[in-house]
BAMIMI-813979 format. One record per residue: residue number from 1; residue in three letters; x, y, z of N, C-alpha, C, CB in turn. Coordinates in nm, 3 decimals, decimal comma, always signed. Atoms other than C-alpha are relative to their C-alpha. Glycine has a CB too. Example, Ala and Ser with C-alpha at 12.3 -4.5 7.8 and 13.67 -1.06 7.14 Angstrom:
% residues 2
   i  aa    n_c1    n_c2    n_c3   ca_c1   ca_c2   ca_c3    c_c1    c_c2    c_c3   cb_c1   cb_c2   cb_c3
   1 ALA  +0,089  -0,119  +0,000  +1,230  -0,450  +0,780  +0,090  +0,120  +0,000  -0,099  +0,003  +0,125
   2 SER  -0,082  -0,119  -0,006  +1,367  -0,106  +0,714  -0,077  +0,109  +0,073  +0,041  +0,046  -0,142
This chain:
% residues 112
   i  aa    n_c1    n_c2    n_c3   ca_c1   ca_c2   ca_c3    c_c1    c_c2    c_c3   cb_c1   cb_c2   cb_c3
   1 MET  -0,037  +0,134  -0,039 +20,419 +11,056  -7,580  +0,087  +0,002  +0,126  +0,075  -0,070  -0,113
   2 SER  -0,088  -0,011  -0,115 +20,683 +11,167  -7,329  -0,078  +0,021  +0,129  +0,099  +0,114  -0,020
   3 THR  +0,084  -0,025  -0,118 +20,416 +11,292  -7,090  -0,066  -0,129  +0,046  -0,108  +0,106  -0,032
   4 HIS  +0,064  +0,127  -0,035 +20,243 +10,955  -7,102  +0,098  -0,096  +0,067  -0,060  -0,065  -0,124
   5 LYS  -0,101  +0,086  -0,062 +20,569 +10,773  -7,017  +0,024  +0,042  +0,145  +0,132  +0,006  -0,080
   6 HIS  -0,022  -0,048  -0,137 +20,626 +10,994  -6,713  -0,119  -0,030  +0,089  +0,028  +0,151  -0,001
   7 LEU  +0,121  +0,028  -0,076 +20,267 +10,954  -6,603  -0,008  -0,148  +0,034  -0,125  +0,045  -0,078
   8 LEU  +0,001  +0,144  -0,023 +20,290 +10,577  -6,643  +0,104  -0,038  +0,105  +0,028  -0,076  -0,132
   9 THR  -0,104  +0,027  -0,099 +20,616 +10,573  -6,444  -0,046  +0,040  +0,139  +0,129  +0,075  -0,036
  10 ILE  +0,049  -0,047  -0,131 +20,458 +10,775  -6,162  -0,108  -0,094  +0,052  -0,055  +0,143  -0,010
  11 VAL  +0,106  +0,091  -0,041 +20,151 +10,551  -6,155  +0,058  -0,134  +0,045  -0,101  -0,022  -0,114
  12 LEU  -0,062  +0,127  -0,038 +20,366 +10,236  -6,147  +0,074  +0,013  +0,133  +0,096  -0,047  -0,109
  13 LEU  -0,069  -0,019  -0,127 +20,578 +10,379  -5,866  -0,099  +0,005  +0,115  +0,084  +0,128  -0,003
  14 LEU  +0,101  -0,007  -0,105 +20,266 +10,456  -5,666  -0,058  -0,138  +0,032  -0,112  +0,095  -0,041
  15 ILE  +0,053  +0,134  -0,021 +20,145 +10,100  -5,714  +0,104  -0,091  +0,064  -0,048  -0,060  -0,134
  16 ILE  -0,105  +0,092  -0,045 +20,478  +9,927  -5,651  +0,056  +0,037  +0,137  +0,111  -0,004  -0,100
  17 VAL  -0,062  -0,043  -0,125 +20,620 +10,134  -5,364  -0,104  -0,008  +0,111  +0,058  +0,144  -0,012
  18 PRO  +0,097  +0,010  -0,109 +20,443 +10,037  -5,041  -0,005  +0,132  +0,078  +0,036  -0,117  +0,095
  19 THR  +0,013  -0,122  -0,080 +20,311 +10,312  -4,823  +0,082  -0,014  +0,127  -0,149  +0,028  +0,034
  20 LEU  -0,080  +0,001  -0,122 +20,535 +10,404  -4,534  -0,090  +0,032  +0,118  +0,118  +0,101  -0,009
  21 GLU  +0,080  -0,021  -0,119 +20,362 +10,369  -4,202  +0,091  -0,004  +0,121  -0,112  -0,107  +0,012
  22 ALA  -0,077  +0,000  -0,124 +20,494 +10,443  -3,858  -0,019  -0,134  +0,070  -0,042  +0,117  +0,093
  23 ALA  +0,009  +0,125  -0,075 +20,571 +10,136  -3,651  -0,094  +0,019  +0,118  +0,141  -0,047  +0,048
  24 PRO  +0,092  -0,015  -0,112 +20,297 +10,073  -3,395  +0,073  -0,004  +0,134  -0,106  -0,111  -0,005
  25 THR  -0,059  -0,004  -0,134 +20,384 +10,155  -3,034  -0,108  -0,037  +0,101  +0,061  +0,140  +0,031
  26 LEU  +0,090  +0,040  -0,109 +20,218  +9,984  -2,738  +0,049  +0,066  +0,128  -0,006  -0,155  +0,016
  27 THR  -0,037  -0,057  -0,129 +20,210 +10,144  -2,394  -0,069  -0,080  +0,110  -0,040  +0,151  +0,007
  28 PHE  +0,052  +0,073  -0,115 +20,168  +9,948  -2,071  +0,010  +0,090  +0,122  +0,078  -0,134  +0,021
  29 ASP  +0,001  -0,081  -0,122 +20,061 +10,147  -1,766  -0,117  -0,043  +0,087  -0,008  +0,152  -0,033
  30 TYR  +0,109  +0,035  -0,090 +19,832 +10,119  -1,466  -0,029  +0,115  +0,095  +0,032  -0,127  +0,078
  31 GLY  +0,040  -0,098  -0,101 +19,644 +10,324  -1,211  -0,045  +0,131  -0,059  +0,113  +0,024  +0,094
  32 ALA  +0,049  -0,131  +0,040 +19,495 +10,669  -1,222  +0,113  +0,089  -0,049  -0,073  +0,067  +0,116
  33 ASP  -0,116  -0,081  +0,039 +19,847 +10,813  -1,264  +0,064  -0,048  -0,130  +0,103  +0,000  +0,111
  34 ASP  -0,060  +0,060  +0,120 +19,918 +10,596  -1,572  +0,148  -0,030  +0,021  -0,018  +0,093  -0,121
  35 LYS  -0,138  +0,036  -0,032 +20,233 +10,464  -1,406  +0,050  -0,104  -0,100  +0,012  -0,053  +0,145
  36 PRO  -0,049  +0,095  +0,101 +20,446 +10,290  -1,673  +0,043  -0,133  +0,062  +0,117  +0,061  -0,075
  37 ILE  -0,040  +0,134  -0,043 +20,513  +9,917  -1,647  +0,117  -0,046  -0,087  -0,120  -0,101  -0,008
  38 PRO  -0,115  +0,048  +0,078 +20,867  +9,833  -1,761  +0,012  -0,152  +0,011  +0,131  +0,068  +0,049
  39 GLY  -0,028  +0,143  -0,006 +20,972  +9,477  -1,842  -0,112  -0,091  -0,046  +0,035  -0,036  +0,137
  40 VAL  +0,105  +0,086  +0,053 +20,650  +9,355  -2,005  +0,055  -0,069  -0,125  -0,130  +0,083  -0,033
  41 LYS  -0,048  +0,078  +0,115 +20,745  +9,076  -2,246  -0,114  -0,012  -0,101  +0,052  -0,142  +0,045
  42 VAL  +0,100  +0,007  +0,106 +20,556  +9,098  -2,577  +0,054  -0,092  -0,109  -0,034  +0,142  -0,058
  43 THR  -0,039  +0,094  +0,105 +20,572  +8,808  -2,823  -0,089  +0,024  -0,121  -0,009  -0,148  +0,049
  44 GLN  +0,072  -0,023  +0,126 +20,473  +8,884  -3,182  +0,021  -0,122  -0,089  +0,048  +0,132  -0,072
  45 THR  -0,007  +0,116  +0,088 +20,392  +8,579  -3,397  -0,069  +0,036  -0,131  -0,066  -0,126  +0,066
  46 GLU  +0,053  -0,037  +0,131 +20,348  +8,657  -3,766  -0,059  -0,122  -0,069  +0,109  +0,063  -0,087
  47 SER  +0,068  +0,108  +0,072 +20,137  +8,454  -4,007  +0,096  -0,092  -0,074  -0,099  +0,058  -0,099
  48 ASP  -0,099  +0,086  +0,067 +20,453  +8,324  -4,178  +0,085  -0,079  +0,099  +0,090  +0,084  -0,089
  49 GLY  -0,072  +0,075  -0,102 +20,578  +8,180  -3,847  +0,113  +0,076  +0,068  +0,056  -0,122  -0,059
  50 THR  -0,106  -0,081  -0,061 +20,827  +8,457  -3,763  -0,043  +0,042  +0,141  +0,032  +0,125  -0,087
  51 VAL  +0,029  -0,038  -0,139 +20,842  +8,513  -3,386  +0,103  +0,104  +0,043  +0,003  -0,125  +0,095
  52 THR  -0,086  -0,106  -0,051 +20,982  +8,835  -3,239  -0,041  +0,031  +0,143  -0,007  +0,128  -0,090
  53 ILE  +0,028  -0,029  -0,140 +21,012  +8,906  -2,868  +0,052  +0,139  +0,033  +0,065  -0,107  +0,094
  54 TYR  -0,033  -0,137  -0,041 +21,010  +9,262  -2,731  -0,016  +0,009  +0,152  -0,092  +0,104  -0,073
  55 ALA  +0,022  -0,029  -0,142 +21,023  +9,408  -2,380  -0,026  +0,150  +0,014  +0,123  -0,044  +0,089
  56 SER  +0,031  -0,142  -0,018 +20,871  +9,736  -2,262  +0,116  +0,070  +0,071  -0,130  +0,017  +0,080
  57 ASN  -0,109  -0,079  -0,058 +21,118 +10,010  -2,172  -0,044  +0,068  +0,130  +0,048  +0,107  -0,102
  58 ALA  +0,030  -0,068  -0,128 +21,125 +10,234  -1,862  -0,128  +0,083  -0,008  +0,117  +0,089  +0,040
  59 ALA  +0,123  -0,077  +0,019 +20,837 +10,437  -2,009  -0,120  -0,092  -0,024  +0,016  +0,097  -0,118
  60 GLY  +0,107  +0,097  +0,021 +20,632 +10,116  -2,046  -0,038  -0,017  -0,146  -0,121  +0,042  +0,077
  61 GLN  +0,032  +0,005  +0,142 +20,650 +10,132  -2,425  +0,078  -0,107  -0,075  +0,027  +0,135  -0,063
  62 VAL  -0,059  +0,097  +0,091 +20,720  +9,874  -2,693  -0,032  +0,048  -0,141  -0,053  -0,147  +0,026
  63 THR  +0,022  -0,036  +0,140 +20,767  +9,972  -3,058  +0,021  -0,124  -0,085  +0,095  +0,116  -0,045
  64 LEU  -0,005  +0,119  +0,085 +20,687  +9,689  -3,296  +0,061  +0,036  -0,135  -0,141  -0,060  -0,018
  65 THR  -0,050  -0,022  +0,136 +20,861  +9,649  -3,629  -0,118  -0,008  -0,097  +0,111  -0,103  -0,038
  66 THR  +0,108  +0,006  +0,099 +20,645  +9,705  -3,935  +0,010  -0,130  -0,078  +0,005  +0,123  -0,095
  67 THR  +0,006  +0,124  +0,076 +20,535  +9,398  -4,126  -0,126  +0,002  -0,085  +0,002  -0,124  +0,093
  68 THR  +0,120  +0,012  +0,084 +20,294  +9,319  -4,407  -0,081  -0,122  +0,039  +0,040  -0,007  -0,148
  69 ASN  +0,070  +0,120  -0,045 +20,200  +8,990  -4,240  -0,101  +0,036  +0,108  +0,099  -0,105  +0,052
  70 THR  +0,087  -0,012  -0,116 +19,909  +8,955  -4,004  +0,075  -0,063  +0,117  -0,139  -0,070  -0,024
  71 TYR  -0,072  +0,053  -0,115 +20,022  +8,879  -3,651  -0,088  +0,001  +0,124  +0,126  +0,080  +0,026
  72 THR  +0,063  +0,000  -0,132 +19,912  +8,800  -3,297  +0,104  +0,045  +0,102  -0,058  -0,141  +0,036
  73 LEU  -0,087  -0,045  -0,108 +20,053  +8,947  -2,979  -0,040  -0,069  +0,129  -0,006  +0,154  +0,016
  74 ALA  +0,023  +0,054  -0,133 +20,089  +8,791  -2,636  +0,091  +0,077  +0,095  +0,027  -0,156  +0,007
  75 ALA  -0,078  -0,077  -0,096 +20,203  +8,989  -2,332  +0,004  -0,074  +0,133  -0,058  +0,142  +0,019
  76 SER  -0,012  +0,061  -0,132 +20,333  +8,865  -1,998  +0,095  +0,084  +0,084  +0,052  -0,148  -0,010
  77 LEU  -0,086  -0,073  -0,093 +20,499  +9,010  -1,691  +0,038  -0,095  +0,112  -0,072  +0,128  +0,056
  78 ALA  -0,048  +0,087  -0,108 +20,714  +8,809  -1,454  -0,024  +0,070  +0,134  +0,152  -0,033  -0,018
  79 GLU  +0,016  -0,059  -0,132 +20,664  +8,859  -1,084  +0,119  +0,089  +0,030  -0,014  -0,110  +0,109
  80 THR  -0,107  -0,097  -0,025 +20,861  +9,159  -0,970  +0,037  +0,010  +0,148  -0,041  +0,135  -0,050
  81 GLY  -0,033  -0,005  -0,142 +20,881  +9,085  -0,599  -0,106  -0,073  +0,081  +0,012  +0,145  +0,049
  82 THR  +0,098  +0,065  -0,086 +20,671  +8,976  -0,305  -0,139  +0,052  -0,032  +0,034  +0,022  +0,148
  83 ASP  +0,139  -0,037  +0,026 +20,294  +8,983  -0,337  -0,047  +0,095  +0,110  -0,090  -0,125  -0,008
  84 PRO  +0,042  -0,095  -0,103 +20,167  +9,295  -0,160  -0,139  -0,027  +0,054  +0,005  +0,139  -0,057
  85 ILE  +0,135  +0,031  -0,047 +19,820  +9,142  -0,120  +0,004  -0,135  +0,070  -0,103  -0,001  -0,117
  86 SER  +0,002  +0,125  -0,076 +19,784  +8,882  +0,151  -0,129  -0,075  -0,029  +0,015  +0,027  +0,152
  87 VAL  +0,121  +0,080  +0,015 +19,531  +8,601  +0,144  -0,113  +0,062  +0,082  +0,025  -0,146  +0,043
  88 GLN  +0,101  -0,062  -0,086 +19,349  +8,775  +0,429  -0,058  +0,125  -0,067  +0,060  +0,036  +0,137
  89 ASP  +0,049  -0,119  +0,071 +19,326  +9,101  +0,230  -0,096  -0,039  -0,112  +0,118  +0,081  -0,057
  90 ALA  +0,084  +0,046  +0,110 +19,184  +8,916  -0,069  -0,134  -0,051  +0,052  +0,071  -0,109  -0,081
  91 LEU  +0,123  +0,052  -0,061 +18,930  +8,741  +0,155  -0,090  +0,115  +0,044  +0,033  -0,090  +0,118
  92 TYR  +0,079  -0,117  -0,044 +18,818  +9,075  +0,307  -0,066  +0,069  -0,120  +0,090  +0,100  +0,075
  93 ILE  +0,055  -0,065  +0,119 +18,769  +9,221  -0,041  -0,116  -0,082  -0,055  +0,108  +0,020  -0,108
  94 LEU  +0,107  +0,086  +0,048 +18,564  +8,922  -0,153  -0,122  +0,007  +0,091  +0,048  -0,145  -0,011
  95 GLN  +0,111  -0,011  -0,094 +18,353  +8,941  +0,162  -0,072  +0,134  -0,015  +0,050  -0,016  +0,145
  96 HIS  +0,062  -0,132  +0,021 +18,294  +9,312  +0,097  -0,085  -0,001  -0,127  +0,109  +0,109  -0,009
  97 ILE  +0,073  +0,004  +0,127 +18,184  +9,242  -0,261  -0,136  -0,067  +0,018  +0,081  -0,074  -0,106
  98 VAL  +0,127  +0,071  -0,021 +17,915  +8,997  -0,142  -0,073  +0,049  +0,124  +0,025  -0,151  +0,011
  99 GLU  +0,065  -0,070  -0,111 +17,819  +9,232  +0,144  +0,001  -0,078  +0,131  -0,142  +0,032  -0,038
 100 LEU  -0,016  +0,068  -0,129 +17,943  +9,011  +0,429  +0,091  +0,078  +0,093  +0,055  -0,140  -0,022
 101 ARG  -0,092  -0,081  -0,079 +18,195  +9,270  +0,550  -0,007  +0,144  -0,051  +0,147  -0,056  -0,009
 102 THR  -0,004  -0,142  +0,036 +18,199  +9,649  +0,556  +0,143  +0,049  +0,014  -0,097  +0,084  +0,090
 103 LEU  -0,134  -0,055  -0,003 +18,525  +9,816  +0,468  -0,009  +0,152  +0,016  +0,079  -0,036  -0,129
 104 GLU  -0,006  -0,145  -0,016 +18,621 +10,168  +0,569  +0,049  +0,063  -0,130  +0,092  +0,039  +0,119
 105 THR  -0,035  -0,070  +0,123 +18,685 +10,432  +0,303  +0,146  -0,020  -0,039  -0,028  +0,147  +0,015
 106 ASP  -0,142  +0,017  +0,033 +19,064 +10,407  +0,328  +0,034  -0,144  -0,037  +0,087  +0,045  +0,117
 107 GLN  -0,021  +0,140  +0,037 +19,046 +10,026  +0,309  -0,045  -0,025  -0,145  -0,077  -0,093  +0,097
 108 ILE  +0,049  +0,014  +0,138 +18,841 +10,048  -0,012  +0,098  +0,065  -0,096  -0,141  +0,064  -0,015
 109 LYS  -0,097  -0,069  +0,085 +19,087 +10,299  -0,156  +0,127  -0,083  -0,016  +0,033  +0,140  +0,058
 110 ALA  -0,121  +0,083  +0,005 +19,380 +10,071  -0,069  -0,023  -0,125  -0,085  +0,043  -0,040  +0,143
 111 ALA  +0,032  +0,121  +0,076 +19,202  +9,777  -0,234  -0,017  +0,028  -0,149  -0,126  -0,064  +0,054
 112 ASP  +0,022  -0,036  +0,140 +19,150  +9,968  -0,559  +0,126  -0,016  -0,081  -0,049  +0,144  -0,011
């Protein structure tokens, strides 16, 4: 009988105690070098209405808290300075795409 009590206790603990999972980590980066993007604002909205706002660190990472609720994520990044692409640059790229302008190799690389 004692063995059955212990077995029942173990089974109940396995059912009641939730599994421990690592908190999900998101990484924001860009380019061939995977350069990290710090300061990305991530808004997590859970199914129960709880809203949590995170920001990516210097490594471009955000670690979300664990939750049993389903949730949606929205990410945004505020402008970080002047726009390095001029209207003329954008026009040249569009013209190249529709074959109205030929760009040199270094111009194509710069536009990538």
